[in-house]
Legacy VTK file of the C-alpha trace (Angstrom):
# vtk DataFile Version 3.0
C-alpha trace
ASCII
DATASET POLYDATA
POINTS 82 float
-46.740 -24.995 -57.092
-47.580 -28.240 -58.050
-50.615 -31.007 -58.000
-49.327 -32.703 -54.572
-48.429 -29.057 -52.764
-51.961 -28.066 -54.014
-53.734 -31.167 -52.655
-51.938 -30.919 -49.620
-53.114 -27.202 -48.968
-56.406 -28.434 -49.646
-56.201 -31.293 -47.313
-54.634 -28.575 -44.716
-56.921 -26.139 -44.926
-60.279 -27.956 -45.323
-61.070 -26.547 -49.063
-63.856 -27.865 -50.651
-65.518 -28.032 -53.967
-63.553 -28.700 -56.370
-62.245 -31.095 -59.445
-59.176 -31.727 -60.358
-58.796 -32.865 -63.374
-61.606 -35.511 -62.928
-63.159 -37.406 -66.038
-66.615 -36.954 -65.048
-69.302 -34.024 -65.253
-69.188 -30.755 -63.283
-70.895 -30.304 -60.202
-72.449 -27.335 -59.041
-70.402 -24.097 -56.954
-67.019 -25.767 -57.723
-63.574 -24.742 -59.129
-62.246 -27.028 -61.961
-58.741 -27.374 -63.029
-58.386 -29.216 -66.481
-55.672 -30.332 -68.703
-56.746 -29.848 -72.319
-54.699 -29.526 -75.537
-51.510 -28.453 -73.826
-52.743 -26.112 -71.867
-54.188 -25.824 -68.497
-57.646 -24.543 -67.730
-59.446 -23.020 -64.132
-62.955 -21.970 -64.075
-65.756 -22.218 -61.789
-69.277 -23.428 -62.195
-72.272 -21.807 -61.108
-75.710 -23.471 -59.317
-76.310 -25.259 -62.744
-73.072 -26.708 -62.965
-72.384 -24.593 -66.237
-68.895 -22.643 -66.496
-69.420 -19.109 -64.961
-69.174 -16.513 -67.917
-65.680 -14.940 -67.687
-64.000 -17.481 -65.121
-62.343 -19.400 -67.324
-58.466 -18.763 -67.432
-55.970 -20.412 -69.712
-52.293 -21.195 -68.424
-49.328 -22.617 -70.343
-47.627 -22.902 -66.919
-48.950 -25.977 -64.834
-47.617 -23.975 -61.749
-49.475 -21.241 -62.356
-52.811 -22.864 -63.032
-52.290 -24.456 -59.434
-51.947 -21.384 -57.576
-54.936 -19.623 -59.316
-57.306 -22.863 -58.281
-55.781 -22.125 -54.525
-56.406 -18.460 -54.939
-60.156 -19.546 -56.036
-60.968 -22.203 -53.105
-59.171 -19.949 -50.510
-62.021 -17.087 -51.825
-64.983 -20.096 -51.786
-64.147 -20.906 -48.418
-64.012 -17.344 -47.098
-67.443 -16.696 -48.803
-68.974 -19.867 -47.632
-67.957 -18.648 -43.910
-69.642 -15.518 -44.042
LINES 1 83
82 0 1 2 3 4 5 6 7 8 9 10 11 12 13 14 15 16 17 18 19 20 21 22 23 24 25 26 27 28 29 30 31 32 33 34 35 36 37 38 39 40 41 42 43 44 45 46 47 48 49 50 51 52 53 54 55 56 57 58 59 60 61 62 63 64 65 66 67 68 69 70 71 72 73 74 75 76 77 78 79 80 81
């Protein structure tokens, strides 16, 4: 998926707690997507805004990274609704 498609899904489904390659410090309990050194990185943060151990995934493909981000945001929404 593309960035535009991901943003559309985020808006339509009311997904929250994300950082879309923004140039800022991480916040608590969010899913982050970043582009660094010709790779896409997706990871989650904890209640201290630190990267959750084992959550960091590296992708060569932008499409796979956006797919992974949406998958994680949907999971986060399910957990928040419990």
